N, C-alpha and C positions, 0 to 999 in steps of 0.2 A: 811539420809532421806531428809533433807532440800535441800541438793545439788541435789538430784534426782528431787524434785519438781521444783527447779529453772530451770533445764535443760528442763523439760517438758513444762514449761511456755514459755521459749525462742523458742522452736520448734513450739508451737501453734501460737505465734506471727509471726514467719517466714512464716508459711503456710498461715496465713491471709494476710500478705503483698503480697505474691505471687499471691493469688486469686484476690486481689484488683488491682494489676498491670496488670494481664491478662485481667480483665474486662475493664480497662482503655485503654489498647492497642487495644482490639477488638472493642471497641466503637469508638476510634479515627481512626481505619483503614477502617471503613465502614460508611462514612458520608452519610447523607440523600441525595438522588438524587433529584435535583430540578425538578419540574413539567414543561415540555415544554409548551410554550404559543405562541399565535399568536394574531394579531390585526385584528378586524373586520373592513373591509374597503368597499368602494363603487367602483365597477368596472363593465364593460360589462360582460354579462353572456349569453351563448347559451346552452340551455339544449337539449341533444341528447338522443334518445331512440335507443338502439341497439338490434336487434334480428337476429336470424340465420334462413336462408332459403335455398332452393335448386334451382340452376339454371336449367331452362328447356326451350325448344323452345316455342316461342309464338304460332306458328302454327305447329301442329304435327298430322300426320295421321297414323293409324295402318292399314297395308295392310293385307287383308285376302282374301281367295278364296270364291266365292259364291257356288262352286260345289266341290264335292269330286273328288279326282284324285291323280295320281302319278306325282311327279315333273319330267318333261322331260328336261327342259332347264332353266338355270338361267343366266340372262344377266348382273347383277350388283353385286357388293360386297359392304361391309361397306365402307363409305367415298365417294362413287361415287355421283357426282352431276348430277341430271336428270332433264329433262323438263317435263311439263305436257303432257301426252299421250305417253311417252316413254315406250316401252315394258320392263317389269321387269322379268316376269316368264311365262313359258308355261307349261301347264299340258299335260299329255299323252291323245290323242284323240281317241285311238283305240276303246275302248268300246263304246264311243258315236257314232263313225262312223259306227260301226257294227249295233248298235241299230237303227240308222237312215236308214240303208239299209234294215233291216228287216221291218221297218214300211212302207218304200216305196213299198215293195212287198205286204204287207198287204193292202196298199191303192189301188194298182192295182186290187187285188182280190176283195176288197170291192166295187170298182167302177164297175167292171163287174157284180157283183151280183146286184148292184143297177140298172144297165142298164137292166138286165133281169127282175127285179121286175117292172121297169117303163113300159116295153113293156106289161107285164101281166096286169098291172093296166089300161093302155090305152084301150086294147082290152076289158077288162071287163067293163070299163066305157061305151063303146059304147053298149055292150050287156045290161048293166043295164039301159041305156037310152031307149032301145027297150023292156025293161021289160022281157028280156030273161035270166037274172041272178038275183038271189034273193038278197035282201039287205045284208043278212049275208055274202054271198060269196064276194060281192062287198066290204064290210067293212073290211073283213079279208085281202083281197089283198091290199087294201089301207094302212092298218096298216103295213103290211109286207114291202111295198115300203118305208114307212116313217122310219121304223126301220133300213133298209139298208142305207137310206140317213143319218140318225144320226150316224151310224157306220163310214161312210166315213168322216163326219165332226170331229168325235172324233179322228180318226187316223191323220187327218190333224193337229189337235191341238197338238197331241203328237209329230208330226214331227217339228212343230214350237217350242215346248219346247226344243227338242233335239238340234235344230239349235241355239237357244238362249244359251243353255249350252255349245255348241261348241265355241261360241264367248267368253263365260266367261272363257274358259280354257286359253285364252290369257289375262294375268293380266297386266294392264298398270298403269302408275303413274297418280293419280288423280290431283296432284299439282306438281309444281316444288319444288325441295328441295334436301336434302342430305340423302342418305341411311344410316340408323343407325339400329343396333340390328338385322341384318339379321339372322334368326333363322332356316333356312332350307338348305338342300343340295339336289343335284340331286338324284332321286331314292326314296326319302321319300314320304310317302302317307300323304296327307293333308285332313282335314275334312272341308267341306263347312260350312260357317257361316249362321245359320238360324236366329240369333239374334246378338245384339251388344256384348253380353258376351260369345258367343259360337264360335266355329271354331278355326282352327289352325292359329296362328299369323305367318305370313311369314317374315315380316320386318316392319320397320317404316320409314316414310319420314318426315323430319323436315326442316323447314326454319331456318337455323342457323344465318341468317342475323338479325333476330329479336328474342331476348332472353328476358326472364322474370324471376323474383324471386318470389316465393310464401313463405310467412312467416306467422307465427301465433302470434298475439299480444294479451296479456292478457287484461282482462276486465278493469283493472285499467287505462291502457294507451291508450286504443283504441279511446277514445274521443279526443285524441291529434293528431290522424292520419287522414288526409283528402285527397281526390283525388286531383291530380294536384300538390301535394307537391314534391319538389325535394329531392332526397335521395342520400346518398353516399354509395357506395358498395365496399367492399374489399373481396379478396379471399385469403385464407391461402396458396394456391398453387402458387400464384403470389405475393410474398412479395413486398411491396412498391408501388403497383399499386392501384389507386383509380378510380372507374368507377361511372358514374352517372345514375340515373334512376328516373322515375316519377311514383307516386302512381296512378294506373289506376282504381283500384277497391278495395273497402272495403266491406267485407261481411256484409249483414244486420243482420245476425243471427250468433250465436256462434257455434263452432264445439265442440261436446261432444264425449268423449270416450264411449266404451260399458257399462261402469258402470254408466254413466249419469253425470260424473264429467265434468264441463266446462273446455275445454282446451284453448279457446281463439277464436279470430276472424281472419279469413284468409284475408290477404292483398296481392294484386298482384302488383308488381312493374315492369314496363317495362323499360328495359335499353334504353338509349337515343341514343346510337350509335351502330355500327357494330363492335363488339369486337371478332375477330377470335381466340384470345388466350383463350377465355372462352369456356368451354366445358359443355354440358348438364350433370347434375349429380353432378357438383361441389358444395361444401358448400360455401355459401356467407354470409357475415356479413353486414346487412343493417342498416344504421343509419338514423333514422327519426328525424326531428327537432320538439321537443315539444314546444319550444317557445324561444324567445330571448329578452333580456333587455339591454338597453344601459347604465343604471346607477343603478345597484342593490346593496343593502346592502348584502355582501357575507361573510359568515364565512367558515373556512375550514371544509371539511367533517368530519375530525377526531375530531372536537370540538363539534359536535352535537351528543347527546346521546338519546337513547330511550330504555325503559325497556319492551315494549310490541310490538315488531315487528310482532308477529303473529296475533295481533288484526287487525281489519279492519282499513283502513287508517284514517277514520274519528274519530276513537277511540284512536289512538296513541297519546302519549304525548312526546314531544321533549323538551330537556333542554340543557343548557350549564353551565359550571362552570366559573363564572366571578371572575377575580382576584381583591382583595381589599387589602388595607394596612395590614389587619389582617389575610388574608387567602383567600379562595375561597368560593363563595356563589353559590349554585345551583339556576339557573334562568330558568324558563320555556320560550320557544320561539315558535313562529309559523313560519313554513317554507313554501317555495314555490318551484320554479324551482331549479334544480341542474345540475352541469356539472361534469367532472371527478375529479375536485379538490375542489369545494366549493358548498355551498347551500345558496339559497336566504333566508334572514331573513326578514319576513314580519312585525313582531312585537315582542317585548320582550326586545331587547337591541338596542343600537344606535351605530353609527359609532365610531371607535377608541376605542371600548371596548376591553379589553384584556381578552382572554378566554383560558382555559386549553385545550391542545391537548390530554391529558390523564386524567383519573379519578384521582383526588388528593387523598392522603391518607385520610382514613375515619376520622382520628383525626383532620384534617385540615378543614373539612367541617362542618359548624354549623348545628344543627339538624333542624332548620327552613329553609323554602324555600321562597325566595322573589318572588312574583308574579307581573306581570304588572297590573297596575290599571285598564286599559281598554283593553279587548281582541279585536283582529282585527275583522273586519266585515267578515261574512261568504259569 
């Protein structure tokens, strides 16, 4: 019995030693990873705002017909460069020519009837002057003559309209430019445009020597965008190329979606050169300069933290973790401009402060937070 108890005691001791050894090995195999840090320094800083827009021609005209008709001839195709006044399309004139011929015959008939009524009126006018015709007869003949005269003028007006429509069947270029988006073929029937939004679109003419980019800027950044500011433009389809543009217009009011949510303010950027490799419809990335500083106190972007990004900018609180001999201390900071790598520190810490690039382990951060004695001016 004693021998059995002795064996069990040895087994328990062995199990305990194995457990302690495994804990020791596992603890020594995974040492605590040091928190990466960086030094806050002074350097030049240029803050850029990047937005996406669409390239489009600065001057673009939609070509529509003013009259209904069937397309008889097309003289251009997509990509053709035309001058102002160049004939683009001709519509079939057969119906209009037939209608004009009918009106011309009606006009001849109406003029003969007017001539007859004029003779009757003159004869009766003489008789009326001699009191041989009653006033009622004289007035009836006078009115009949006037009605026939009105009919002649009406037919002449209709002929003038037909001749104007005949001229409109020949559609010419209102400006010089390049033909884009030709949407018709010979034989198609087009509907005349009675307003800006109606009618069949035949094609578009665009001046591709002058392009622009339209982008939408959110309300937080719009105050940093001004007319006359130089911008940098890149296009995904042309890697490595950088184009320049100038802000020509900033919308005075915001653009809202159908639900009433504010989407931002439209900004028009006109490209400063003639870039033939750029095509309308391309997506462009436009970089606006928010501001520049020659000697700013800058901390890495990764070192600045915020717990309430969804709050309004004025209500957000930013902080860093400052390294001390005993660990890291959470320190509130006030920030300004930023670029792709760093953010300006207006107040809260000084140059050469060492800050953490990651959140330190919770055990290494004291529960209290050190605050700057005097907040920066608003």
